[in-house]
PyMOL CGO cylinders between C-alpha atoms (Angstrom):
from pymol import cmd
from pymol.cgo import CYLINDER

trace = [
    CYLINDER, -0.02, 0.08, -0.09, 1.44, 3.57, -1.09, 0.3, 1, 1, 1, 1, 1, 1,
    CYLINDER, 1.44, 3.57, -1.09, -0.20, 6.75, -1.23, 0.3, 1, 1, 1, 1, 1, 1,
    CYLINDER, -0.20, 6.75, -1.23, 0.29, 9.66, -3.41, 0.3, 1, 1, 1, 1, 1, 1,
    CYLINDER, 0.29, 9.66, -3.41, -0.57, 13.12, -4.03, 0.3, 1, 1, 1, 1, 1, 1,
    CYLINDER, -0.57, 13.12, -4.03, -0.70, 14.53, -7.87, 0.3, 1, 1, 1, 1, 1, 1,
    CYLINDER, -0.70, 14.53, -7.87, -1.35, 18.28, -9.19, 0.3, 1, 1, 1, 1, 1, 1,
    CYLINDER, -1.35, 18.28, -9.19, -2.10, 18.18, -12.80, 0.3, 1, 1, 1, 1, 1, 1,
    CYLINDER, -2.10, 18.18, -12.80, -1.69, 21.46, -14.63, 0.3, 1, 1, 1, 1, 1, 1,
    CYLINDER, -1.69, 21.46, -14.63, -3.17, 22.21, -18.30, 0.3, 1, 1, 1, 1, 1, 1,
    CYLINDER, -3.17, 22.21, -18.30, -6.57, 22.42, -19.25, 0.3, 1, 1, 1, 1, 1, 1,
    CYLINDER, -6.57, 22.42, -19.25, -7.98, 20.43, -16.78, 0.3, 1, 1, 1, 1, 1, 1,
    CYLINDER, -7.98, 20.43, -16.78, -10.99, 21.78, -15.53, 0.3, 1, 1, 1, 1, 1, 1,
    CYLINDER, -10.99, 21.78, -15.53, -14.52, 21.57, -17.71, 0.3, 1, 1, 1, 1, 1, 1,
    CYLINDER, -14.52, 21.57, -17.71, -13.15, 18.66, -19.51, 0.3, 1, 1, 1, 1, 1, 1,
    CYLINDER, -13.15, 18.66, -19.51, -14.61, 15.67, -16.96, 0.3, 1, 1, 1, 1, 1, 1,
    CYLINDER, -14.61, 15.67, -16.96, -11.02, 15.29, -15.79, 0.3, 1, 1, 1, 1, 1, 1,
    CYLINDER, -11.02, 15.29, -15.79, -12.00, 14.84, -11.81, 0.3, 1, 1, 1, 1, 1, 1,
    CYLINDER, -12.00, 14.84, -11.81, -14.93, 12.18, -13.54, 0.3, 1, 1, 1, 1, 1, 1,
    CYLINDER, -14.93, 12.18, -13.54, -12.66, 10.28, -15.73, 0.3, 1, 1, 1, 1, 1, 1,
    CYLINDER, -12.66, 10.28, -15.73, -9.96, 10.32, -12.74, 0.3, 1, 1, 1, 1, 1, 1,
    CYLINDER, -9.96, 10.32, -12.74, -12.39, 8.88, -10.32, 0.3, 1, 1, 1, 1, 1, 1,
    CYLINDER, -12.39, 8.88, -10.32, -13.49, 5.93, -13.24, 0.3, 1, 1, 1, 1, 1, 1,
    CYLINDER, -13.49, 5.93, -13.24, -9.51, 5.40, -13.39, 0.3, 1, 1, 1, 1, 1, 1,
    CYLINDER, -9.51, 5.40, -13.39, -9.09, 4.98, -9.59, 0.3, 1, 1, 1, 1, 1, 1,
    CYLINDER, -9.09, 4.98, -9.59, -12.11, 2.89, -9.33, 0.3, 1, 1, 1, 1, 1, 1,
    CYLINDER, -12.11, 2.89, -9.33, -11.40, 0.32, -12.16, 0.3, 1, 1, 1, 1, 1, 1,
    CYLINDER, -11.40, 0.32, -12.16, -7.33, 0.07, -10.29, 0.3, 1, 1, 1, 1, 1, 1,
    CYLINDER, -7.33, 0.07, -10.29, -8.98, -0.06, -6.95, 0.3, 1, 1, 1, 1, 1, 1,
    CYLINDER, -8.98, -0.06, -6.95, -7.86, 3.12, -5.74, 0.3, 1, 1, 1, 1, 1, 1,
    CYLINDER, -7.86, 3.12, -5.74, -9.53, 5.22, -3.34, 0.3, 1, 1, 1, 1, 1, 1,
    CYLINDER, -9.53, 5.22, -3.34, -8.88, 8.96, -2.55, 0.3, 1, 1, 1, 1, 1, 1,
    CYLINDER, -8.88, 8.96, -2.55, -10.33, 12.02, -3.99, 0.3, 1, 1, 1, 1, 1, 1,
    CYLINDER, -10.33, 12.02, -3.99, -10.01, 14.21, -6.86, 0.3, 1, 1, 1, 1, 1, 1,
    CYLINDER, -10.01, 14.21, -6.86, -10.45, 18.32, -6.51, 0.3, 1, 1, 1, 1, 1, 1,
    CYLINDER, -10.45, 18.32, -6.51, -10.37, 21.09, -8.53, 0.3, 1, 1, 1, 1, 1, 1,
    CYLINDER, -10.37, 21.09, -8.53, -8.35, 24.16, -7.48, 0.3, 1, 1, 1, 1, 1, 1,
    CYLINDER, -8.35, 24.16, -7.48, -8.03, 28.05, -7.75, 0.3, 1, 1, 1, 1, 1, 1,
    CYLINDER, -8.03, 28.05, -7.75, -4.91, 28.16, -10.02, 0.3, 1, 1, 1, 1, 1, 1,
    CYLINDER, -4.91, 28.16, -10.02, -7.00, 25.85, -13.00, 0.3, 1, 1, 1, 1, 1, 1,
    CYLINDER, -7.00, 25.85, -13.00, -5.05, 22.87, -11.37, 0.3, 1, 1, 1, 1, 1, 1,
    CYLINDER, -5.05, 22.87, -11.37, -6.66, 19.49, -10.36, 0.3, 1, 1, 1, 1, 1, 1,
    CYLINDER, -6.66, 19.49, -10.36, -5.59, 18.12, -7.10, 0.3, 1, 1, 1, 1, 1, 1,
    CYLINDER, -5.59, 18.12, -7.10, -5.43, 14.48, -6.32, 0.3, 1, 1, 1, 1, 1, 1,
    CYLINDER, -5.43, 14.48, -6.32, -4.74, 12.11, -3.08, 0.3, 1, 1, 1, 1, 1, 1,
    CYLINDER, -4.74, 12.11, -3.08, -4.93, 8.42, -3.99, 0.3, 1, 1, 1, 1, 1, 1,
    CYLINDER, -4.93, 8.42, -3.99, -3.63, 5.40, -2.22, 0.3, 1, 1, 1, 1, 1, 1,
    CYLINDER, -3.63, 5.40, -2.22, -3.80, 1.42, -3.03, 0.3, 1, 1, 1, 1, 1, 1,
    CYLINDER, -3.80, 1.42, -3.03, -0.97, -0.85, -4.43, 0.3, 1, 1, 1, 1, 1, 1,
    CYLINDER, -0.97, -0.85, -4.43, 2.04, 0.37, -6.01, 0.3, 1, 1, 1, 1, 1, 1,
    CYLINDER, 2.04, 0.37, -6.01, 1.30, -0.95, -9.56, 0.3, 1, 1, 1, 1, 1, 1,
    CYLINDER, 1.30, -0.95, -9.56, -2.29, 0.18, -9.68, 0.3, 1, 1, 1, 1, 1, 1,
    CYLINDER, -2.29, 0.18, -9.68, -1.18, 4.00, -8.96, 0.3, 1, 1, 1, 1, 1, 1,
    CYLINDER, -1.18, 4.00, -8.96, 1.75, 3.74, -11.49, 0.3, 1, 1, 1, 1, 1, 1,
    CYLINDER, 1.75, 3.74, -11.49, -1.13, 2.82, -13.91, 0.3, 1, 1, 1, 1, 1, 1,
    CYLINDER, -1.13, 2.82, -13.91, -3.19, 5.57, -12.11, 0.3, 1, 1, 1, 1, 1, 1,
    CYLINDER, -3.19, 5.57, -12.11, -0.36, 8.12, -12.57, 0.3, 1, 1, 1, 1, 1, 1,
    CYLINDER, -0.36, 8.12, -12.57, -0.11, 7.44, -16.04, 0.3, 1, 1, 1, 1, 1, 1,
    CYLINDER, -0.11, 7.44, -16.04, -3.21, 7.91, -17.24, 0.3, 1, 1, 1, 1, 1, 1,
    CYLINDER, -3.21, 7.91, -17.24, -2.97, 11.64, -15.44, 0.3, 1, 1, 1, 1, 1, 1,
    CYLINDER, -2.97, 11.64, -15.44, -0.53, 11.83, -18.00, 0.3, 1, 1, 1, 1, 1, 1,
    CYLINDER, -0.53, 11.83, -18.00, -2.78, 12.48, -20.47, 0.3, 1, 1, 1, 1, 1, 1,
    CYLINDER, -2.78, 12.48, -20.47, -6.13, 11.97, -18.85, 0.3, 1, 1, 1, 1, 1, 1,
    CYLINDER, -6.13, 11.97, -18.85, -10.08, 12.22, -20.95, 0.3, 1, 1, 1, 1, 1, 1,
    CYLINDER, -10.08, 12.22, -20.95, -10.19, 13.26, -24.30, 0.3, 1, 1, 1, 1, 1, 1,
    CYLINDER, -10.19, 13.26, -24.30, -10.69, 16.77, -24.00, 0.3, 1, 1, 1, 1, 1, 1,
    CYLINDER, -10.69, 16.77, -24.00, -7.81, 17.56, -21.32, 0.3, 1, 1, 1, 1, 1, 1,
    CYLINDER, -7.81, 17.56, -21.32, -5.01, 19.05, -22.29, 0.3, 1, 1, 1, 1, 1, 1,
    CYLINDER, -5.01, 19.05, -22.29, -2.14, 17.94, -19.67, 0.3, 1, 1, 1, 1, 1, 1,
    CYLINDER, -2.14, 17.94, -19.67, 0.82, 20.21, -19.26, 0.3, 1, 1, 1, 1, 1, 1,
    CYLINDER, 0.82, 20.21, -19.26, 2.58, 19.17, -15.88, 0.3, 1, 1, 1, 1, 1, 1,
    CYLINDER, 2.58, 19.17, -15.88, 1.79, 16.19, -13.30, 0.3, 1, 1, 1, 1, 1, 1,
    CYLINDER, 1.79, 16.19, -13.30, 3.89, 16.47, -10.32, 0.3, 1, 1, 1, 1, 1, 1,
    CYLINDER, 3.89, 16.47, -10.32, 3.57, 13.17, -8.06, 0.3, 1, 1, 1, 1, 1, 1,
    CYLINDER, 3.57, 13.17, -8.06, 5.04, 13.48, -4.32, 0.3, 1, 1, 1, 1, 1, 1,
    CYLINDER, 5.04, 13.48, -4.32, 4.64, 10.84, -1.86, 0.3, 1, 1, 1, 1, 1, 1,
    CYLINDER, 4.64, 10.84, -1.86, 2.45, 11.32, 1.14, 0.3, 1, 1, 1, 1, 1, 1,
    CYLINDER, 2.45, 11.32, 1.14, 0.73, 9.42, 4.27, 0.3, 1, 1, 1, 1, 1, 1,
    CYLINDER, 0.73, 9.42, 4.27, -1.68, 7.00, 3.95, 0.3, 1, 1, 1, 1, 1, 1,
    CYLINDER, -1.68, 7.00, 3.95, -5.32, 8.41, 5.23, 0.3, 1, 1, 1, 1, 1, 1,
    CYLINDER, -5.32, 8.41, 5.23, -7.49, 4.94, 4.34, 0.3, 1, 1, 1, 1, 1, 1,
    CYLINDER, -7.49, 4.94, 4.34, -9.57, 6.44, 2.27, 0.3, 1, 1, 1, 1, 1, 1,
    CYLINDER, -9.57, 6.44, 2.27, -13.22, 4.67, 2.28, 0.3, 1, 1, 1, 1, 1, 1,
    CYLINDER, -13.22, 4.67, 2.28, -13.58, 5.59, -1.73, 0.3, 1, 1, 1, 1, 1, 1,
    CYLINDER, -13.58, 5.59, -1.73, -12.68, 7.55, -4.37, 0.3, 1, 1, 1, 1, 1, 1,
    CYLINDER, -12.68, 7.55, -4.37, -14.54, 10.76, -4.75, 0.3, 1, 1, 1, 1, 1, 1,
    CYLINDER, -14.54, 10.76, -4.75, -15.54, 14.14, -6.45, 0.3, 1, 1, 1, 1, 1, 1,
    CYLINDER, -15.54, 14.14, -6.45, -14.36, 17.30, -4.01, 0.3, 1, 1, 1, 1, 1, 1,
    CYLINDER, -14.36, 17.30, -4.01, -16.07, 20.32, -4.91, 0.3, 1, 1, 1, 1, 1, 1,
]
cmd.load_cgo(trace, "trace")
């Protein structure tokens, strides 16, 4: 079990990035949340199996079809034992 926080920048708001990230996370059995930030980025905290996390991070680098990702910053963080993956407002 591993946990990371991810900041995704580019055209990532208004393109279903959070909803698509949730779908990807659920498919990979990951838990956490995705939240839009005032600066236009998307902030994600996610935890689970390391291999699945790596697949999720790879997904974040392109996102859904209408997104245009310019940068993804990943940082390890502590495990919070999230119950599910949710979209935060």
